[in-house]
N, C-alpha and C positions, 0 to 999 in steps of 0.2 A: 437434361435441357442444354441446348446448344447456346452458350454465354453469348455469341455474337449477335444471337437474335432475341437477347433478353435485355436489351438496354434501350433506354429513350433519353438519349444524350441531347437534351434540349438547351438552348442558351443559358448559361449560367452568369451572364453578364460580366462586370468586372470584378466580382467579389473575389474570385479565385486566380485573378490575372497574377498578383505577386507571387503566387505559389506553384502554378502548375507547369511551368516551364523549365524550372531548375531541377536536376536530380535529388531526389528526396529519400529519406529512410522512413519506411512506414512503421509506425509504432502501435502495435495492438495490445488493446487491455480490455479485459471484461468490464472495468470498472476504473474511472479516471475522476480524481478529485479535483475539479477545476475551479470551484468555490463552494462554500456552505450552502448558497442559494440554489445550486444544482445539485439534486439527488443522486448524483451517478456515481456513487462510490459507498462502500461500506465501511472501510477501513484502511488498515495499512498498505494492502496491495494497492489500493486506488490512491491513496496520498503519495506513495512513491511513484506511481504513473505520472501523477499531476506534478511533482516536484522535479520529474526528469524533463518533461516537456517546458516547464517553467526556466530549468537551466538551459534547456536548447534554444529558448527566445533569447536568454541573456547572452548566449555565447554565439548566437545566430548560426547554429547548427541545422541545415536543411532537414526539417522532419515533418511529419504529417501524424496525427494521432488519430486512431479509429477505436471506436467504443459503441456502445448501445445508448440509446436516448434516455432509458430508463424512466419514463415519464412518473411512475408511481415510487420510484426510488427504492431503497431497501427497505426501510420502515421508520416511522415516527415511534418513540419508546416514552412510555409512561409506566409508572408502578401504582399498584393498588395498595392499601393500607398494610398488607402483609409483605410487600415487596415483589410480588409477583409481577413479571413484566406483562405488560400490554402492547400490541403492535397494531398500528394504524397504517395506512399507505401514505408514503410522503410525496404527494403531488406538488409540482413546482411549477413555476410560470416559464414554459418553453420559449414563449414568443419573445420574453423579455432578455433572454439570453443567449439565444440562438437565431439564426437565420437560416431559413428554408432553401435548399437548393434545389435546382429545377429538374436535374437529372434523376432519373428512377431506373433501378435494375431490377431484375427477377430473378429468383432461383427457384428450384422444384424442391419442395419438403412434403413428405407424406403424401405424394399423388396429387399435390395442389401448386400452383403457380402462386408464388409470394412474392409480392412487390415491395422493395424498399427504396424509401427516400433518405437522402442526406440531409442533415441540418448541420450549419457552420457555426463553431465557436472559435475565436481566435485569442490566443494566449500572447500576451503582449510584454516582452522584456523590459528591463530596467533602463536599458539603452536603446529601447525602441524596435528591437527585433521581434518578430512574429512568428509563432507556428499555428498553423490552422488545426483545427479538431474536427473531423467528421463524425457526427453522431447518427446512427442508424435508427430508423424508425419505420415500423410495419405498420403503424395505425392510419391506414389509408383506405379509402373507400372501395378500391379494386379488390381488397383481399377479404377472405372468408372470415365472419366475426372471430373465430379462434385464432386466426393468424395475427389479426390487428391488435392482440393483446401481447404478441410475443417480445416486444420490447418495452413493456410496461414495468415488469418487477424484476429488480436485480435478485439474482440468485432465489428466484420464486420458483413454486410449482414442483411438480414430480420430475423423474428423469427424463421422460419424454419431452416436457416443457424445456428443460435444460439443454437437452441434445438439439432441439430445433432452435433455441437460442444460438447455441453455438454455430450452427450452420448460418445464421444471419450474421454473426460476427466474423466468422473466418471466411467462407466462401462468398457471403454477400460483401462484406467489407473489402475484400481483394477486388471484386468485380466492380464495386463503386468507384474506387480508385481509378481503375482502368477507364470507366465511363466518363469520369470528371477530368481525364487527361493528365493524371499524376504521372512523373517518369519515376518509377521506384527503383532505385538500386539495391536496397536491402529492406528485408521484412525482420521485424524483431517482435517475437512473440513473448509478451510479459504475463508468464504462467502459461498452462497448456490449454485455457478456454478457447483461444483462437487457432488452434492447430490445425483445424480442418480447412484453413487457408492454403494448406500443402496441396490438398487434393484440388483446388482450383490451379496453383502453378503446375502441377503435373498434367492437367488437363491442357494447359498452354503449351508446355514444354515437351513435345514428342519427337521421336526420331521419324525420318521419312520412312514409308512401309518398306520401301525396296532396301533400306538399311538395317532393318530387323531381322535376324535369322531365326529359324525356327527355335522355339523355347526362351527365346531372349524376350524382355519386356519392351514396351513401346516408348516407355516414358524416360526422359532425360533426368533421373534421379540426381545424378552429379550436378547438373545445373540448377537444380531447386536447391539442392543442399548449399550450393555457393550463394544462394540468395536468401537463406534463412539463419536466424540466430534465435537462441531460446534462452530465456532465464526462468530458472525454477525457484518457487518462493518458499516451499513449505517441505519439511520432512516427514509431516505427519500424512500417514498413508491415507487417511480419508479425503485428503486436501487434493488429491489426484483423480481427476474425473475418469470414470470408467462407465462403459455402456454396453449391455449384452447386444451380441450381433444381430439376434432376432429383432429388436428394436431398431438397430443401425439399417439394416435391410428395408424396414417399413418406412423409416424417416428419410433416409439418405437417397435421394433421387439424382443427386449430381455426379456419384462417382459409383457405378456399378461393378467395378472390378475388385470384388471381395478378396480375390487371392492376393492381389498387390496390397490391398489395405490391411490384412492380417499378416503380412510380411514386415509391414511397418509399424502396426499399432498393437500386435499382441494375437495370439492365437484363440484366447479363451475370451477376452472382451476387448472391444475398442477402448484402448488406454491412451488417452490423449497426451499424457507426458511422453509415453513411449514413442507416439507418432511424432512429437516435436523433437525429441532426441534424435530419433533415426533420419530425419529430414533437415538437420541443422548442421551447419559446419561450424558453428561457434555456440558453445552452450557454457552457460555459468550459475553458480550458486551464489547467494548474496551476502555471503561472509565466509571467512576460512573455515571455520567450524561446520557451517553449513554445507560447504563444497564437499568436504570430507564425509559427512554424514550421507549426502545425496550420493556420492561415488559408491558407498557401501550398499545403498538401496537399489541402485543401479549399475552393477558391475559391468565393466567393459566399455564403458563412455568416459571420455575424457572431459572433466568439468574445470573450467578456471572459476577463481575466486574473485569477484568484484564486489567487495562490500559496498553496502547500500549507503546512500547520504541523503540528506535533506537540505532544502533549498533555503539558505541563509536569510535572505530578504523576507521570505514568508513568515519563519517562526521566530525572528529575533523581536521581542516585545519592544513597545515603542520608545520606553525610557532607555533600555540597553542600547537600542539603535541609536539614539541620539550621542550617548558615550561613544560608541564605535564610529559614527560619523565625524565627530571631533577629534578622537585619538588613533583611529587606525585609515582613515581616509577611504580608499577605494576597496573596502573589505567585501562590499557586495559583489565586486566582480571578480576579485581575488581573494576569496575567504582565505587562503593560506596565509595571508598577513595576519590573521587573528592569531597566531603564534607570538606576537608582540603585547597581546592582552596582559601579561605579567607586569608590564611597564606602567600600566594605568592605575593611578591612585586609589587606594582602598576605598576612601569616602564615595569616590565616583561610582565604584562597582556597587558598594553597599545601598548607596542612596538610590540608584537605579533600580536594583532589587526590590528595595522596599516599595518604591512606587508601584512597580508591578505587582507586589505582594497585596498592596491594598487594593488593587484594582480586581484581583482574584476575590478577595473576602468581600468587596462590595458585589460581585457576581453570585457569590454563595449567598450572600444575604437575600439579594433580590429573587434568587431561584428558589431558595428553601425556608426564608425568614430566619435562619441560624445567623448568629453573631459569632464569628470566630475571632480570635485574638491576634492581634498584630504581632505581640512579643512572645507567640509560642510557635515552636519549631512546627511546619506544616508539611506532612508527607503526602506525596501525590502518587496515585495509580491510575492509569486510565488506559485500557485496551480493550480487545474484544474478550467478553466474558465466556471463556471455555475452559475445560478441565486441565489442559497441561498448562496453561498459563497461571494457574493457581492462584486466583484472585483473593481467596480467603485464607491464605496462608499466614497472614499475619495475625489472624484470629485464632490459631491453632491451639494455644494455651492461653487462655483468658485470664487466669491468676498470674501468671509471668508479666503479662501484658499489664494488667492492672497494677503490679508492684513497679514496673518501670514507670509507668505514668505518675504513679504517687512520687516518685524520686525526680522525675524531669517531665513538666508538662508537654504532652503531645497532642497534635489533632491530625486527622487524616480527612483527605479529600479524595474521592473515587469516582469513576464514570466508565461506562463501556455497556455495550449491547451484546446480549448473546443471540445467535442465529435463532430464527423462530422454531426450528426443528431440533435445536440442541437443549435437551432437557436438563443435562448436567450444568450447563452455563446458566440457565435461568434459575436452578436451584442454588447455584453459587450467588446470585445476587439476592435471594431470599435469606441464605445464610449471612450474607454482609449485613442485610436489614436487621436480623435479629441480634447480631453482634454490636451494632451502632445502639439498639435499644438496651441490651445489657450494660453497655459500657457508658451510657450516656452521664452518668453521675462523676465520671473520672476522666473520660477521653473522648471527647468530640469526634464522630464520624459522618460525615456527609456523603451521601450519594448523588452526584448531579446526573439526572436523566437527559436522554437524546443526545448522547455525546457525538459532536459534529468538528469540522475543522475549526470553527469560531472559539467553540470551548476549548478544544485542544490548545489553540495558541494561548489562550489564557492561563491554562494550567501550567503548560511547560514553562510559561515566563514568571509564574508567581509563586509556585511551591518552593520550599527551602531545599526538599530532598525528593529525589524520583526513585521510586521502587519498581522492582523487576524481579519476579521470582519463578520463573518458567520451570518445567520439569526437562533437564538437559536429556538428550540432544535435539529437543523439538522445537527450540527457537530458531528461527531462520535468521533474522536480523535484530527486529526490536526498534525501529527507528524512533520511536517517541523519546527514548533516552538521548538520542543525539540531539533532538531539540532542546531539551532541558539543558545540554550541556553548552549549546549555543548561548542561552541566558544566563550561564554561570551557575546553574544548579546542578550539584554533585549527584552522581548515580550511587545507588546502592542495589546491586544486582548480581543474581547468579551468573557464574562465568559461561555463559552459553551466548550464541549470536555474535553481534558487533562488539559486546562487552568484553569478550574474552581478548579482542585487539585494544580496545579502547581503556582498559583499566590498569592504573598505576596506583596501588595502594597508599591512601593518605595524600594523594597528589591529585587524582581525578576524581576519586570517589573512593567505594569500599566494594569488596567482593563478599558475597554470600555463599560460604562453603568451598574454600580453597582446597586444595589437593583432594583427598579421598572422602573427605565429610559429606555425608549424605542426608544428615538430619538437618535440613536448611531451615527449617523453623527455629530450632535451637541456635543455630548461626546466625540468624537474622537478629534474635533477641540479644545475642551476645554482641554483636557489631553495634546495635543502637546503644546498649547499656554501657559497653566499655569503650567505644570510639566515638560514635556520631553525635549523641546527646551530650556527653561531657565538652567535647569540642565547640558544639554549637553554643552551650551556655556559659562556657568559663574562658574562651580564648576566641574574641571576635576575629583578631588577625588571623589567627590560625585558619579559621573557618574561611575567611576571605582568600587565604593562600589556595585554600582547595577549588573555591569559585574560580579563581584566575587559572588554576591548574586545568580545570573542565574546559574552560574556554581555549586557553593556548595549546592545549595538548589533542583535545577531543575535535573542537571546531574546525580546525584547518584541514583536517582529514577526512571527517566523515560528513562531507556535504555533497550535494548532487552535481556541483561543478567537476570535482575531481572525478566523480563516478561516471560521468557522461564522456568527460575526456578519453577516460579508458576505454569505453565502449567504441567511441570514435576511432581510437588508433588502433585497437585490438580485433575489434568485431566488424565495423562498417568498412575500414580500409584494409583491405588483405591482398 
């Protein structure tokens, strides 16, 4: 389809006036966590994207976010009496959180013209800066009934549905920004889902026919590479989208040069990660260890390491925020100043933490009816429920765990969703449910359903210890632990992802399995029994020193302000 004939650039009023005239970076992500009321995210990837745009608004970095509207969201989670996950659509009030844009564009998908409308949500920063987010919607009267649902379900459907969604995101998103009049200087692909935007850019940037010699390609690939940046987020092979070319040829009406496509995306399947790698001048992993692992997965490519960060004002709990406001002044704009947190009085840190802990325990009681104790150490674990994250590891040796709990009281708060097609992840939730029943006489375990941004904020602020035990080297970053550290909550974690950089034993938290130790369950129990629990129960001042260490050593670096500044200086300005 000729893109120039597939736009209805109707008046958009003054709503985009502040944004479209300045050169901007276009940040594409399949999911963006803008707020809990908008079900446009599933987990860490979307939360990272949201934190990036929140920091852009704070720092007044000219950006525009592009994502899918996802009217039915990821899913609402509930559990039956046996712990089996039940999924229901997560419909949300689109009109309350977005404003429809009157520009529409069309792309060709599977032999049909699919019209796309943009909806606008504006992220406003702490100091008044703003970043527009364009959410793409195909639920329009002009479209075939099957095409109207393309932007309903985040990560839903089969491979054909996913490929069609990614056509909407990549090709449709790039075309929408053009129709709206944005002046895009750089494109940033947050994971490979949006890599088809490369094809739209190739269509725009071609050499004049008289300048193309026989056997040469017509596309100005160097120009496209200069425009594109790519962040890969997963070392798990299943996380890299691949589509058979038979399906691609059926679905992809916008770019029929299969020879060129295979040269960029792989000969056997359309590999979205390889397409992004081959078409991007700047590529990075999201932690030093992750960049090393990804370089081994994709030899021949140079990957930088820009370790993820989290948005401090979003993830610091209200009581701790008051302490920082009083003691650290402009920490929200300059989180590196939290390096001075070790000067804050012990009582101020402890009292703020206990206020946030009481809020968590109140939330647990309201959700589950369970009354957890304020004077018992509370261990938190919350993330996507899937095999390599090993959510049930702490329950590997029930007798050992019982013995520990008999000596030191312990309670555990857990949360997380399993992808609807991840049977292993669903069984992990069942295993946690059974463990909770078996341990109820000695160690309270609660699983909080329907994990979202609001619940995450309460958990990372209110638990006493944050647990993370992925199977190395499969953790890309693991930003939930960064959020906990911002609140003075120490980490107990396997040395993978960000924790390999943030860990200082007995200072910021504790490692599970140093050196060549591979029995992580045994290492976890030993650290709890020999270090963590004795310190918590017998040395309050020593525990608070670790809390301060987590804040002063981890928070100044592992924040999205630092991360975005690196992107600006290393990727966007070249």
